[in-house]
N, C-alpha and C positions, 0 to 999 in steps of 0.2 A: 166046669171047663178049666183046664190047667193051662196057664200062659207060660211059655218058656222064653227066657231071655238069654240070648247068646252073647258072648263077650264082644264079638264084632259089632253087634247092634249098639251095645253100650259105648264102645269106642266111637262109632259114627255119630251117635247122639251128642257125645261130649265134644267131638270135633266140630260139629255143626253149630253148637252153642257158642264155642270159642270164636269161630269165624263170624257169627252174627254179632257178638259183642265187639269184636275188633272193627267190623264195618261201622257199627254205631259210633265208636270212638272217632273214627276218621271223619264221619259225616258231621259229628258235633264240633270238630276242630277243623273247619274249612279255612283254608288260607288262600289268599289271592296270589295269582301267578302273574308275573310281570315279565314280558318279553322285551328285550332291548335290542333293536336293530340299528346299526350305524347308518348314518346318512352321509352325503357328500362332504360336509366339513370335516367329519372324522377321517375320511379317506385322505383328504387334502393334508390334514395334520400328520397322518401316518406316513405319507409319502416324504415328509421332510426328514424322516429318519429311516428310510427304506433302503439300506445298503445292499440288501439281497434281492430287491425287486419283487417282494412278496405282497405288498400292500393291496394291489388289485384283487388277487386271488383270495386273500384273507377276508377282504371286504365282501366279496361275493359269497363266500362261505358263511359269513356272519349274517348276511341278508337272508340266505336260504335257511340256515339253522341258527337262529339268534340265541344269545344267552338267556337263560330263564332264571329269575330270582323269585323267591317266596317272600311275600310281604304280609303285614297284618291285614285282616279283612276290613272291608269298608262297606257301608250300607247305601250310600247315595253318591252322586257326583261331587258334592261338597267334601264329603269325608274321603273320597278317592283323591281329590286334589290335596287334602291335608297329608295323606300318606305319601304322595309324590313329593310334596314340599319337604317332608321329613327325611326321605330316603334318597333323593336325587344325588346328594354329594357322594354317598357310598356307591351308588350305581355308576356314577360318572367315573370315580376313581377305579372301580373294578374294570370298567371298559378300557380306560387308559392303561392300566397295569397289564391288561391282556396284550397290549402291543409293546410297551416298553416299561420296565420296572423302575427305571431311574426317574424319580419325580422331577429332576432338573429339566427334563424334556417335556414335561406336562405343561399345558397352557396355564397361565396364571389368571387370577381373577375370574374363576369359573362362577357362573350364575345359573339359576334355574332356566332362564331364557336361553342361555348358551347350550345347556343340556338338551333342551327341547329342539334347538336348531341342529344339533349334532346327532340326535337319536330319535328314532320312531319308537314310541312306547305303546305296547299293547297290553292292557291290563285285563285279565280274565278273572271272573268272579268265583270260579270253583276249581279246586284241584282235589283229586282223590288218589290215594296211594293204593294201588291194586296188587302190589307185590307182597304177598303174604309171607314169603320167606324172609324178607328183610324189610319190615315195615318202617315207615318214616318215624324217627324218634323225635318227640317234642322236647325242645330244650329250653 
């Protein structure tokens, strides 16, 4: 019995192998997703510099579609807290900068407690990149 191999079959086998390897790489490098939703204190602060009257609508948009940040993975609630303690200043500054870039307008003496009063944090334990055309690059 003679087995014929067609070029299209070879191409499909090669492509399926590549997709499988790429999916494995993504699964092996799981990253935590952190959604940051503003709360009332953020809105109150934003209104102090709201010359165009946009604070309410921006606040509502951010509540519906929060900013998402990728953070290192964690294994349990204690390590989740450690990740939050390490990254809250960066997250806080990113959210403040989203409203006004001039740091002179930012609240001084920011703390983790203040961050937790100003923002609702939703940490998700799994993120997968399904865009095969432009995969997430690990940096």
